[in-house]
C-alpha positions in Angstrom: 0.0 0.0 0.0 1.4 3.4 -1.0 1.1 6.1 1.5 0.5 9.6 0.1 2.1 12.6 1.8 -0.1 15.5 2.8 1.1 18.9 3.6 0.4 20.2 7.1 0.9 23.8 6.0 -0.3 26.3 3.3 3.1 27.2 2.0 4.7 26.0 -1.2 8.0 24.3 -0.8 9.7 24.8 -4.2 11.2 21.7 -5.8 14.8 21.8 -7.0 14.9 23.3 -10.4 17.6 23.3 -13.0 16.2 26.3 -14.9 17.7 29.2 -12.9 21.1 27.7 -13.4 20.6 27.3 -17.1 19.1 30.7 -17.6 22.2 32.4 -15.9 24.4 30.1 -17.9 22.9 31.1 -21.3 22.9 34.8 -20.3 26.7 34.7 -20.6 27.0 33.7 -24.3 24.2 36.2 -25.1 26.1 39.0 -23.5 29.5 38.0 -25.0 27.9 37.5 -28.4 26.2 40.9 -28.2 29.6 42.6 -27.5 31.3 40.7 -30.3 28.5 41.7 -32.7 28.6 45.3 -31.7 32.4 45.4 -32.3 32.0 43.5 -35.6 33.8 40.3 -34.5 33.4 37.3 -36.8 30.5 35.0 -35.7 29.5 37.5 -33.1 25.9 37.7 -34.4 25.6 33.9 -34.5 26.9 33.6 -30.9 24.4 36.2 -29.7 21.5 34.5 -31.5 22.4 31.1 -30.1 22.6 32.5 -26.6 19.3 34.3 -27.1 17.3 31.3 -28.2 18.8 29.0 -25.5 17.9 31.7 -23.0 14.3 31.9 -24.3 14.0 28.1 -24.3 15.2 27.7 -20.7 12.9 30.6 -19.6 9.9 29.0 -21.3 10.5 25.7 -19.6 11.0 27.4 -16.3 7.7 29.3 -16.7 6.0 26.1 -17.8 6.8 24.6 -14.4 5.5 27.6 -12.5 2.3 27.5 -14.5 1.8 23.8 -13.7 2.3 24.5 -10.0 -0.3 27.3 -10.1 -2.8 25.9 -12.4 -2.8 22.2 -12.2 -1.2 21.3 -8.9 -2.9 24.0 -6.8 0.4 25.0 -5.0 -0.3 28.7 -5.0 -2.6 29.0 -1.9 -3.8 32.4 -0.8 -0.8 32.8 1.5 1.6 31.9 -1.3 -0.1 34.4 -3.6 0.4 37.0 -0.9 4.1 36.3 -0.9 4.2 36.4 -4.7 2.5 39.8 -4.8 5.0 41.2 -2.2 7.9 39.7 -4.3 6.5 41.3 -7.5 6.1 44.7 -5.8 9.7 44.5 -4.7 10.7 43.7 -8.3 8.8 46.7 -9.6 10.5 48.9 -7.0 13.9 47.6 -8.2 12.8 48.6 -11.8 11.9 52.1 -10.5 15.4 52.5 -9.0 16.8 51.3 -12.3 15.1 54.1 -14.2 15.8 56.5 -11.3 19.5 56.1 -12.0 19.0 57.1 -15.6 16.9 60.1 -14.8 19.5 61.1 -12.2 22.2 61.2 -14.9 19.8 63.1 -17.2 19.0 65.8 -14.7 22.6 66.1 -13.5 23.5 66.9 -17.1 20.5 69.0 -18.0 20.0 71.2 -15.0 23.6 72.5 -14.9 25.2 71.7 -18.3 28.9 71.5 -18.1 31.2 73.9 -20.0 32.5 70.8 -21.8 29.2 70.6 -23.7 28.9 74.3 -24.2 27.0 75.0 -21.0 23.7 74.4 -22.9 21.1 71.7 -22.9 20.5 70.3 -25.5 24.1 70.8 -26.6 24.7 72.9 -29.7 24.4 70.9 -32.9 21.7 68.5 -31.5 18.4 68.8 -33.5 15.9 67.4 -31.0 12.8 65.5 -32.0 9.5 67.3 -32.1 7.8 66.4 -28.8 4.4 67.1 -30.2 4.7 64.7 -33.0 5.4 60.9 -32.6 6.1 61.2 -28.9 2.8 62.8 -28.1 1.0 60.2 -30.3 2.8 57.4 -28.5 1.8 58.9 -25.1 -1.9 58.7 -26.1 -1.4 55.1 -27.4 0.3 53.9 -24.2 -2.1 55.6 -21.9 -5.0 54.2 -23.8 -3.5 50.7 -23.6 -3.5 51.2 -19.8 -7.3 51.6 -20.1 -7.7 48.5 -22.2 -5.6 46.3 -19.9 -7.7 47.5 -17.0 -10.9 46.8 -19.0 -9.5 43.3 -19.5 -9.0 42.9 -15.8 -12.5 43.8 -14.9 -13.8 41.5 -17.7 -12.0 38.6 -16.1 -13.4 39.4 -12.7 -16.9 39.7 -14.1 -16.5 36.4 -16.0 -16.9 38.1 -19.3 -14.1 36.2 -21.1 -15.0 37.2 -24.6 -14.7 40.8 -23.6 -11.5 40.0 -21.9 -10.1 38.7 -25.1 -11.2 41.9 -26.9 -9.3 43.8 -24.2 -6.2 41.7 -24.7 -6.3 42.2 -28.5 -6.6 46.0 -28.2 -3.8 46.2 -25.7 -1.4 44.0 -27.8 -2.3 46.1 -30.9 -1.6 49.4 -29.1 1.7 48.0 -27.8 2.7 47.0 -31.3 1.8 50.5 -32.6 3.8 52.1 -29.8 6.9 49.9 -30.6 6.7 50.5 -34.4 6.5 54.2 -33.9 9.4 54.3 -31.6 11.4 52.3 -34.2 10.4 54.8 -36.8 11.4 57.7 -34.5 14.8 56.2 -34.2 15.1 55.9 -38.0 14.3 59.6 -38.6 16.3 61.0 -35.7 19.2 63.2 -36.7 21.4 62.0 -33.8 22.6 58.7 -32.5 23.7 57.2 -29.2 27.3 58.1 -30.0 26.4 61.9 -30.3 27.7 63.0 -27.0 25.9 62.9 -23.6 22.5 64.0 -25.0 22.5 61.0 -27.4 23.6 58.6 -24.7 21.1 59.6 -22.1 18.3 59.9 -24.7 18.7 56.4 -26.2 19.5 54.8 -22.9 16.3 56.0 -21.3 14.0 55.5 -24.3 15.7 52.4 -25.4 15.4 50.6 -22.0 11.8 51.8 -21.8 11.2 50.3 -25.2 12.7 47.0 -24.1 10.3 47.0 -21.1 7.4 47.6 -23.5 8.5 44.5 -25.5 8.8 42.5 -22.3 5.4 43.7 -21.2 3.9 42.8 -24.6 5.2 39.3 -24.4 3.9 39.1 -20.8 0.4 40.1 -21.9 0.5 37.8 -24.9 1.3 34.8 -22.7 -1.6 35.8 -20.4 -3.8 36.0 -23.5 -2.9 32.4 -24.5 -3.5 31.2 -20.9 -6.9 32.9 -20.8 -7.8 31.0 -24.0 -6.6 27.8 -22.3 -8.8 28.5 -19.3 -6.0 29.0 -16.8 -7.5 32.0 -15.1 -10.6 32.2 -12.9 -12.3 35.3 -11.4 -10.4 34.7 -8.1 -7.2 33.2 -9.3 -5.4 35.1 -12.1 -2.2 36.2 -10.5 -0.2 36.0 -13.7 -2.5 38.5 -15.3 -2.4 40.8 -12.4 1.4 40.9 -12.5 1.2 41.6 -16.3 -1.2 44.4 -15.6 0.9 45.9 -12.8 4.0 45.7 -15.0 2.1 47.4 -17.9 0.9 50.3 -15.7 4.5 50.7 -14.4 5.6 51.0 -18.1 2.9 53.6 -18.6 3.9 55.7 -15.7 7.6 55.7 -16.6 6.7 56.8 -20.1 4.9 59.8 -18.8 8.0 60.9 -17.0 10.1 60.2 -20.1 7.7 62.2 -22.2 7.5 65.2 -19.9 11.1 65.5 -19.0 13.2 64.0 -21.8 11.0 65.0 -24.8 9.3 68.2 -23.7 11.4 69.8 -20.9 14.7 68.5 -22.0 14.3 69.6 -25.7 13.9 73.3 -25.1 
C-alpha cells in the first residue's frame, strides 16, 4: 500500500529546479555574443542569437513549471499568492530604481550643463525631436493601452471572457503600434547614441523603456494564451495581475520620459 504525503501547512516548498542555473548560464553567451557583434567580430551575431534562443528556451521551460504549479497542482494557495505579490512589488521597486539612475544622470547633465558641452542643454548641434509629433502620439497610445488592460482585468473578474479577449487584442495592438512608432522615430532621428551625452542619455532612457514595453507585450500575450486555455478564474489570475501591474508601471515611466526627456529636455 502506497502512503501519500499530505502537507500540514499552506506554504509551497519549491522543488529543486535546473532552470535558474541554465538561464544564468545562457545569459553569458548572449552578452558575449552581443559585445562581439557590436564590435564586428566574426561569428558575433551567430553567438548572440544562439545564446538568445537558448535563454528563451530555458525561460519557457521554467515558466511552464510555474504555470503547472499554479494551475494544475494548486500549490499557489492564498498565503503563497500574498508572498508572490510582495515579491513582484519589490521587483517593480527595483525597476523604479533602475530608471531612477538614468533620470539622475539626465538631470545632472540637463539642470547644470557642463562647459565641456557648451553650457547648454540640449548641446549645440543637436536637433531634438518634435515632442508634439510621434512622442505625443505614442503617449496617447500607451495611456489608452493602460485603459484597455484595466478593462481586460474587470472583464476577467466579471467572467466576461469574450470581452477580456477583446481587451487583450486591443492592448497588444496598441503595444505594437507604440513599438513600431518608436522604431520609426529612431530611424528619422538626426542624432545617434554616440552623439555626446545627449544621445547617450536619450537612447539609454527611451531604449530601455522600449525593451520594457516589448517584455510587457510578451507578458500580456502569454496571459492572452493562458486565458484562452482556461487557466484564469475570477479569483485566481495572479499571472495576469502581474502583467497588468507591469504594464501600468511602463505607462507611468513613459509619462516621466515624455514630460522631462522629450518636452522639458528639448527646449
